[in-house]
C-alpha positions as CSV (number, residue, x, y, z in Angstrom):
1,M,0.9,0.7,-28.4
2,K,-2.4,1.0,-26.5
3,D,-2.8,1.7,-22.8
4,M,-5.5,-0.2,-21.0
5,W,-4.9,1.8,-17.8
6,M,-5.8,5.0,-19.7
7,D,-8.7,3.3,-21.4
8,V,-10.2,2.6,-17.9
9,Y,-9.4,6.1,-16.7
10,N,-11.0,7.7,-19.7
11,A,-14.1,5.6,-19.4
12,L,-14.5,6.5,-15.7
13,I,-14.2,10.3,-16.2
14,V,-17.1,10.4,-18.7
15,N,-19.5,8.7,-16.3
16,P,-21.8,11.4,-14.9
17,V,-21.7,10.2,-11.3
18,I,-17.9,9.9,-11.2
19,A,-17.3,13.2,-13.0
20,K,-19.7,15.0,-10.6
21,H,-17.9,13.8,-7.5
22,L,-14.3,13.5,-8.6
23,A,-13.8,16.5,-11.0
24,I,-11.5,19.3,-9.9
25,K,-12.6,22.4,-11.7
26,P,-9.7,24.4,-13.3
27,S,-8.8,27.8,-11.8
28,S,-8.7,29.4,-15.3
29,D,-10.2,28.8,-18.7
30,E,-6.8,27.6,-20.1
31,E,-6.6,24.7,-17.7
32,E,-8.2,21.3,-18.2
33,T,-10.5,19.6,-15.6
34,T,-8.6,17.1,-13.6
35,Y,-10.0,14.2,-11.6
36,Q,-9.3,12.7,-8.2
37,I,-8.3,9.4,-10.0
38,K,-4.8,8.1,-9.6
39,F,-2.8,5.0,-10.6
40,Y,-1.2,2.6,-8.1
41,E,-1.5,4.8,-5.0
42,A,-2.8,8.1,-3.7
43,P,0.0,10.7,-3.6
44,E,0.5,12.7,-0.5
45,T,-0.6,15.8,-2.3
46,L,-4.0,14.4,-3.0
47,D,-6.9,16.1,-1.3
48,V,-8.2,13.2,0.7
49,T,-11.1,15.2,2.2
50,K,-12.7,14.8,-1.2
51,P,-13.7,11.5,-2.9
52,F,-11.0,9.7,-4.9
53,I,-10.3,6.6,-6.9
54,V,-7.1,4.5,-7.1
55,I,-6.7,2.2,-10.1
56,D,-4.3,-0.6,-9.3
57,T,-3.6,-4.2,-10.2
58,F,-3.9,-7.1,-7.7
59,S,-2.0,-9.7,-9.6
60,G,0.8,-8.1,-11.6
61,P,0.9,-7.1,-15.3
62,Q,-1.4,-8.4,-18.0
63,T,-0.9,-12.0,-19.0
64,N,-1.5,-14.0,-22.1
65,A,-5.1,-15.4,-22.2
66,Y,-5.2,-17.4,-25.5
67,H,-2.6,-18.7,-27.9
68,M,-2.6,-19.7,-31.6
69,A,0.4,-21.1,-33.4
70,N,2.5,-20.4,-30.4
71,K,1.6,-16.7,-30.3
72,P,-0.5,-14.9,-27.8
73,V,-3.7,-13.7,-29.4
74,S,-5.6,-12.3,-26.3
75,L,-4.5,-10.8,-23.0
76,T,-6.0,-10.8,-19.5
77,F,-6.2,-7.6,-17.5
78,N,-6.8,-7.5,-13.8
79,F,-7.7,-4.3,-12.0
80,Q,-8.6,-3.4,-8.5
81,I,-10.4,-0.1,-8.2
82,N,-10.5,1.5,-4.8
83,V,-13.1,4.2,-4.1
84,E,-12.5,6.2,-0.9
85,T,-14.7,9.0,0.6
86,Q,-15.6,10.3,4.0
87,N,-19.3,9.3,3.4
88,R,-20.4,5.6,3.3
89,L,-23.3,6.1,0.9
90,L,-21.2,8.3,-1.4
91,T,-18.6,5.6,-1.5
92,K,-21.2,3.1,-2.5
93,E,-22.7,5.4,-5.2
94,I,-19.3,5.9,-6.8
95,A,-18.4,2.2,-6.5
96,K,-21.6,1.3,-8.3
97,A,-20.9,3.8,-11.1
98,V,-17.4,2.2,-11.4
99,K,-18.9,-1.2,-11.6
100,E,-21.3,-0.1,-14.4
101,V,-18.4,1.5,-16.4
102,M,-16.3,-1.7,-16.0
103,W,-19.2,-3.9,-17.1
104,E,-19.7,-1.7,-20.2
105,M,-16.0,-2.2,-21.0
106,G,-16.4,-5.9,-20.8
107,Y,-14.9,-6.5,-17.3
108,G,-16.4,-8.9,-14.9
109,Q,-16.3,-8.4,-11.1
110,L,-14.3,-11.0,-9.2
111,N,-14.5,-12.2,-5.6
112,G,-12.4,-10.4,-3.1
113,G,-11.7,-6.8,-2.5
114,L,-12.5,-4.6,0.5
115,D,-15.5,-2.9,2.0
116,T,-14.6,-1.2,5.2
117,Y,-14.1,2.0,7.3
118,F,-10.6,3.0,8.2
119,R,-10.6,4.8,11.6
120,E,-7.1,6.2,11.1
121,T,-7.9,8.0,7.9
122,K,-11.6,8.5,8.6
123,R,-12.5,7.1,5.1
124,F,-14.8,4.5,3.8
125,V,-13.2,2.2,1.2
126,D,-14.8,0.0,-1.4
127,A,-12.2,-1.9,-3.4
128,R,-13.5,-4.2,-6.1
129,R,-11.6,-6.4,-8.5
130,Y,-12.3,-6.8,-12.2
131,R,-11.0,-9.0,-15.0
132,K,-11.2,-8.9,-18.7
133,N,-9.7,-10.8,-21.7
134,T,-9.1,-8.7,-24.8
135,R,-10.6,-9.6,-28.1
136,I,-8.8,-12.0,-30.3
137,H,-5.7,-10.4,-32.0
138,D,-6.0,-7.3,-29.7
139,T,-2.6,-7.7,-28.0
140,D,-0.8,-4.3,-28.6
141,Y,-0.6,-3.4,-25.0
């Protein structure tokens, strides 16, 4: 079974802008680089003084997009990707890189989302929504 969530994550971490700002360098040669990219929500242990991304869905799990002979042959995926930093221009730079990655993956940007500053957390947030239908017969998710 494939995992579209990890497909999005893996595409994001190879983007140079995203990797530059969200990579956490390992403390030793044996450790892998990790990224300030999380699923569903930001855990309390996340370093929120650094830029981070949260990948979430805004309308529940994937749904069937197309059917043939009473069987689904394509799925629709909806993601909301939140970029949060303490710098407005950096937030926009990372959000633009996310949009480019999602476009390359075949996602279109939808209306809605968020573009604001949260005084309580002292972070700028750019949350954009994306949708994609899988190719015909690509339903193993």
